[in-house]
N, C-alpha and C positions, 0 to 999 in steps of 0.2 A: 780540283779535288782528285785524290788518288783512291781508286776503288778496285777491289779484287775481282768483282764480277761473279763470285760464287756464293757469298753469304746470303742470308734471307733478305737483307735490305737491298743488296744489289739485284737480286732476283725480282724484287718489287720495284726496281728502277729508282729507289731512293738512295742514290749512290753516295751522297754526302754523309750518310749514316753508316757506311761500311764498317763491319766489325773487325776487319783483319789488317788494315794498312797502317794503323797508328802504333808504332812500337812504344810510345810513351803514354799508352792508354790510362795508366794509373794516375797521371797528372790531371787529366780531364775528369776522371771518375771522382776525384776529390772535389773538383769545382762544380761539376754538373750532375753528379750521380751516375754518369755513364760516359762512355767515350764515343766520339764520332770519327769520321774518316780523317786521314792525314791530308795535308795541303802543302803544295810546294811553297817554300819560303814564308811560312806562316807561324813561326815561333816553335819552340821545342814542345809546347803542349800539344801541338797538332802534328807531331812526328819528327820535327827537326830536319825535314828534308830541305836541302839547299836548292836554289835554282830559279827563283822568280826573275832575277836579273843577272844571268850568267850566259856566257857564249855557248857553253856546253853543259848539259845536265844529264844525270842518270834518270831514266824513266822506268820506274818499277811498274809492273802490271801494264806494260805498254799495249797489250792486246785490248785492254779496256779503256785506255786513255789517249790513244793516238788515232787520228782520223785523217783520211785522204782528202786533200783539198781538190775540188773539181778543177779541171783544166781551164786555164784562161783567167783565173781570178788572181788579183794582186795580193801581196802580203798585207798591204794596208787595209784592204777590204775584208780580209778574213781574220786578222789578228784578234779582233774583239769577239770572235766566235768562241774564243777560249774563255773569256770572261767579259763582263759588262753586258753583252748581248744575251748569253744564257741566263744571267742573273735577272736582267730586266724582263726577259720573256717568262721566266719562271714566276716572277711576281704577278704578271698578268694572267698566266695560265692557271696557277693554283687558286687564284681568286675567282675563277669561274666566269670570267668576263664573257658576256653574250651580246649580240647585236642590240643596240638601243640603250645600253647602259651608260650611266654617267660615272666617270672615273676621275679621281683626284690623285695627282702624283706629287709628293713632296720631294724636292731635290731634282735639279736639272743638270747634274753632272753626267758622267758616262752611263751609269746604271739607270738613272732617271730618264735620260734620253731614250734608252733602249726600252724601258718600261712603257713610255709613251708610244713609241713605234709599235710595240707588241700589242698594246691595247687597241691601237688603230687596226692592226692586222686582224685581231679577233672580233672586230666589229663595234667597238664602243662608239656611241653616237656623239658624246662630248667628252673631251679630255682636258682637265684643268691642271695646268702646270704651275707649281708653287716654288719660288726661289727668291733669293735676295739680291741676285746679280742680273741686271737688265740684259747683258749680253747672252747669258745662258737662257734666259726666258725667250729672247729673240730667236735663238737657234732652235729652241724647243718648238716654236711655232713654224719657223721656216723650213726646218729639216725633218723634225720628228712627227709633226702633225697635231700638236696641241691646238685646241680650238679656243681656249681661254687662258689668260696669263694673270697670275697674282703675285705681286711682290710683297713679301711679308713686312718689308720695311716701310711700306706705304699704306697698307690697308690692314684691317682686322680680318684675319683669315676666316674665323668662324662666321662672322657676319657676311663676308663676301660669298662664302660657299652657300650659306642659307639663301642669299639673294639669287645666286645663279641657279639654284635648284628648287625654287618656289617654296622655300622653307623646309624642304624634305631632307636635304643632305645627299652626298654622293652615294651611289650604290656600292662602290669599291673605293677604299682609301689605301694607297700604296706608300709605305715608308721606304724610300730609297736613300735615306740619309744615315740613320743609325746613331751610333754612340757619340759622334763628334758634331752633333747638330749645333748650329748657331741660331740665335733668336733675339728677340727684343723683350724688354720688361723684366719684372722681378723674378719670374720663373727661371729665366735664363741665368741670371746672376746667382740665384739660389743654387742651381746645379754647379756652376763654376766654383762657388765657395765650398760646397760639399766635396767636389773632386779634389780641390786644393788641400783639404784637411783629411783626405783619404776615407771619407765616409760614404762615397758613392763612386762607382766605376764609370758610369756612362751618363750622357746628357739626353734623357728621353723626351726632349721637347716636342719632336715630331710625333712620337708615339702618343703622347697625351692629346695633341691636337687632333690626330686622326681618330682616336676613340670618340672624342667629343663631337667631331664633325660628321662622322659616318651616320647614314640613315639607320633607322630602326630595322633590325634584321639584315643589315649589310655585312660586308666583309672587310676586315683590316688585313692587308697583306704586307708582311715585313721581310724585306731582303737587305735593308740596311743593317750592318753588323752590330750586335751588342755583345759585350764580353763578360759582364758579371752582374752586378746588382744595380737596380734603378729605384727611384723614389717617387712618391706621390703619383702613382698610376691610378687613374680614376676607374677602379674595378667595379664600383657601383654602377657607373654609366654603362660599362661594357656588359655587365651581367643583365641589367634590367632592360637594356636595348636589344638583348639577344644577338649580340654581335658574334660573328665567326672570325676566329684568328687563324691565319695560315702564314707559316714562316719557315725559314731555314736557310742554311747554306745551299748554294745551287747544286742541282743534280745534273752536272754538266754533260755527262755521258748520255743522258736521256735526250737532251735537247740539241747537242751540237750537230748531228746529221741533218736534222730538220732545218736548223738555222743556216747551215751551209747551202741548202737548197733555196732558201729565201734569197740569199745573196746571189747565188748563181742565176736565179730567175729574175733578178733585178727588183725584187720587192723591197729590199733594204740594202743600203750601202753604208755600213758603220764607219767607213773611213773618215767621214766628216768630223768624228770625235777627235781626230789627231790635230792638235794645235801646235805641237812642238816635236821636232825630231832631233835627237842628239846622240852622241856616242856614249858608250858606257862610262867613259872617264868624266862625263858631265852629269852623272847621275844625281849627285847631291844638288846641283843647280836646278835640275828638273824637279826634284822633290820640293825644293823651296818655292819654286814658281807655282807648283800645284797646290801646296799647302796654303800659301798666301794669296792664291787666286790672282797673281800678277800676270800682266800681259795676256789677259783673257785665257789663261791656261786651263784647258779641260782635261786633256790626256796627252802625256808625253810618251813617245816610243823611243826605245834605245836601239840604235842600229850598230851591231858589232863591227 
């Protein structure tokens, strides 16, 4: 996220809502009714700033967006403090996780892994990891601290969560997947067809599940990205169960200093997320591996 540090939102540490860094604000105003902050390498609607995967980038508002890395830490350990870790931590933090809570996390990619780690740091008693890839589930338990694993290809998630929580449901449900969710059954294919004919932007499979699974009075925390319009959201359940929704693009500048301290103190080492290291010239190959989940690819880093 690119933040000015001066507007009302930056003063409130909601940096991803910055008023001043998106020169193409008019595009988002048409889509969302308002504009948010610019993001490196995140399309023209979010400012058109180049640089997500370049050897050198221009850094506007660097006083607000560049941070000193503590001495002795490797690049591999801190690179995900720029993203993945802040996003996962924000998912746990804004949900108000407290000691003793039960937390369910949909998605065991980089952000989901960090959400699980963050829920553990904040004191969650049980953390239920949900994914369809056995290797990612294994890593969520071995490295991130998940206490229970659910493979949506093998079990009914709603029934399994009820069983694990004595019929109550998790206190917090975290959607770390977003618009490109995969799933099983008619609902998944319904979304794929509607996307194909341009009647729906995103696949809100996880969002629907989280709403239905969350306990009464619980919190649904959304950091998986959604771009536009979704369908068949069970708002009746959300309203009548008195759920709280917390969501947004990460407020990186708020969290990065704190997360660098966690890495420095040995509480978290996000470097385990790196499964592939390649040069910039192999970027397309890395993206294909990541998209197709081949060779157990979780995160690829480019070394110029």
